[in-house]
N, C-alpha and C positions, 0 to 999 in steps of 0.2 A: 557433448556437454549436457545431454538430456538427463543423465543419471545423477548429476550433482544437485543436491537440494539448495534452495536459495539461502543466502546468508540471513541470519536473524539478528535484529537489532534489539537493544534493551536487555532487561534482566532475563536470565534463563531460570526456569523453575527447576529446582533440584528434586529429583524423585526420592521418596523416603527409602531408607535402608530396608532390606528384607528383614523379616522377623527373626531369621536364624542368626543374624549378626548382632548379638547382644554383648559386644565387647566392653563398653564402658560400665554397664551394670555388673558384668562379671568381674571386672577389675576392681570395682568398688567393693563388691561383696568379698572378694579374696582379701583385699587390703584391710577391710574392717573385721573380717572374721578371724584373721590371724593375730590381731591385736589382743584378743581375749586370752590367747595362749601365751604368746611372747611378742613383744614389740619388735617390729622389723623396719628397716629403712624402706620407704616407698619411693621408687625411682621417678624421675621427672617424666619419663615416657609413659609410665602408668598414670601419673597425674594429668598429663595432657589429654588423655582419652576420656577423662571424666567431665561431666557437665558441672555447671556452677552449683546446682543443687546438691549433687553428689559430693563435690569438694567441701561445701559448707557442712554437710552432714558428717563427713569424715573428720573435719576440723573440730566440730563440737564433740564428737565421740572421743577423740584423743584428749581434748581439754578436760572432759569429764573423768578420764582415767588418770590424769596427772596426780591428784592427791593420793591415789593408791600406790603409786610407784615410789620405791625407796629413794631417799635423797642420796645423790651421788652415784646412783646405779647406772649401768649401761642402758637399760630400758628408758630411763628418764632422759638421758642424753639423746637417744634415738627419737623419743617422742618430741623433744624440742626441735630437733633437726627436721622431722616430718612436718611439724607446725610451720616452720619457716618455709619449707618447700611448698606447702599447700597455699600459704599466703602469697608466695611468688606466683603460683599458678593462677590464683584468683585475680591477679593484676594483669592478666592477658588482655590485649586490646578488645577482643570480642566480648569480654565481660564488662567493659566500661560503658557507662550510660552515654548516650549520644546527645 
């Protein structure tokens, strides 16, 4: 039993992610970059990887592009669907004030 480390009580400190793992930033850049070309549906799994700041930035970007989209178009429908999903993602428990 000499090789087993003692149990630790209290909070564990999480080590920061290595610099090579830039998943959320890349997902946000991909999602925001493609909107200029053609609006696409952003999946819930993509949205779950984004931080609150990235979600808010994406939400504002889509809202700013709404007036340029033709009424009744598929892109406008997708934009509204994305806004709904982003707002749902922003209601996650970890984003709520304590």
